[in-house]
Legacy VTK file of the C-alpha trace (Angstrom):
# vtk DataFile Version 3.0
C-alpha trace
ASCII
DATASET POLYDATA
POINTS 101 float
0.000 0.000 0.000
1.439 3.367 -1.031
0.457 6.871 0.012
-0.372 9.334 -2.757
-0.212 13.078 -2.267
-1.420 14.563 -5.544
-4.969 14.776 -6.808
-4.062 13.068 -10.072
-2.330 10.116 -8.409
-5.055 9.745 -5.790
-7.806 9.914 -8.393
-5.956 7.225 -10.360
-5.895 5.000 -7.266
-9.655 5.427 -6.878
-10.272 4.594 -10.529
-7.992 1.551 -10.378
-9.634 0.173 -7.236
-13.123 0.782 -8.590
-12.240 -1.115 -11.765
-10.691 -3.949 -9.764
-13.849 -4.310 -7.689
-16.089 -4.158 -10.773
-14.058 -6.819 -12.573
-14.145 -9.365 -9.743
-16.498 -12.288 -10.228
-16.253 -13.082 -6.516
-15.057 -10.645 -3.877
-11.485 -11.254 -2.754
-11.926 -10.668 0.957
-8.176 -10.955 1.567
-7.482 -7.858 -0.548
-10.605 -5.924 0.392
-9.261 -4.287 3.556
-6.141 -3.019 1.756
-8.228 -1.725 -1.160
-10.663 0.082 1.135
-7.906 1.547 3.314
-5.937 2.848 0.330
-9.108 4.146 -1.329
-10.150 6.086 1.776
-6.704 7.701 1.945
-6.846 8.606 -1.738
-10.364 9.979 -1.333
-9.228 12.224 1.521
-6.387 13.618 -0.619
-8.806 14.323 -3.488
-11.342 15.913 -1.155
-8.687 18.127 0.448
-7.468 19.313 -2.967
-11.034 20.034 -4.145
-11.750 21.962 -0.934
-8.537 23.981 -1.385
-9.447 24.852 -4.974
-12.979 25.844 -3.974
-11.649 28.120 -1.225
-9.124 29.684 -3.603
-11.859 30.311 -6.186
-14.161 31.811 -3.570
-11.363 34.069 -2.358
-10.423 35.113 -5.888
-14.006 35.778 -6.898
-14.927 37.593 -3.685
-11.978 39.933 -4.202
-13.447 41.325 -7.396
-15.187 44.645 -6.866
-17.818 45.941 -9.228
-16.819 49.279 -10.777
-18.733 52.341 -9.543
-19.570 53.413 -13.098
-20.184 51.195 -16.106
-17.085 50.720 -18.275
-16.999 52.169 -21.770
-15.950 50.189 -24.806
-15.565 51.728 -28.255
-17.580 54.815 -27.289
-20.544 52.965 -25.870
-21.495 52.061 -22.317
-21.220 48.382 -21.407
-24.035 47.259 -19.150
-23.807 44.531 -16.572
-26.968 42.837 -17.873
-24.897 40.148 -19.559
-24.690 36.882 -17.633
-21.342 36.108 -16.011
-18.988 33.883 -17.940
-19.278 30.255 -16.844
-16.416 28.532 -15.081
-14.353 26.303 -17.391
-15.447 23.319 -15.290
-18.405 22.205 -13.231
-17.380 22.058 -9.531
-20.257 19.689 -8.765
-19.155 17.367 -11.562
-15.609 17.225 -10.208
-16.874 16.548 -6.690
-19.125 13.710 -7.895
-16.265 12.054 -9.766
-14.137 11.577 -6.662
-16.795 10.234 -4.319
-16.781 6.548 -3.519
-20.239 5.195 -4.094
LINES 1 102
101 0 1 2 3 4 5 6 7 8 9 10 11 12 13 14 15 16 17 18 19 20 21 22 23 24 25 26 27 28 29 30 31 32 33 34 35 36 37 38 39 40 41 42 43 44 45 46 47 48 49 50 51 52 53 54 55 56 57 58 59 60 61 62 63 64 65 66 67 68 69 70 71 72 73 74 75 76 77 78 79 80 81 82 83 84 85 86 87 88 89 90 91 92 93 94 95 96 97 98 99 100
């Protein structure tokens, strides 16, 4: 059993163990404790990294201050009626991918 410290490595451990368990015709009880123990450790690493990214995003986004007057672009006023640009990823999707079900 090895300890992983990066999200990518930990996520790989979770994927590998999930595939191993899916592929078994009969559960191998002798390996199950090691698989579960390593998977829980990997899950905790992934969860900690996701939490850190969420906090960093919240901090970065909360630090943005709306301008007091609308900005002008090419001689016309830009209104804030446009919807905000979406994040390049879905935080809920990432969170659901690393949960052990």
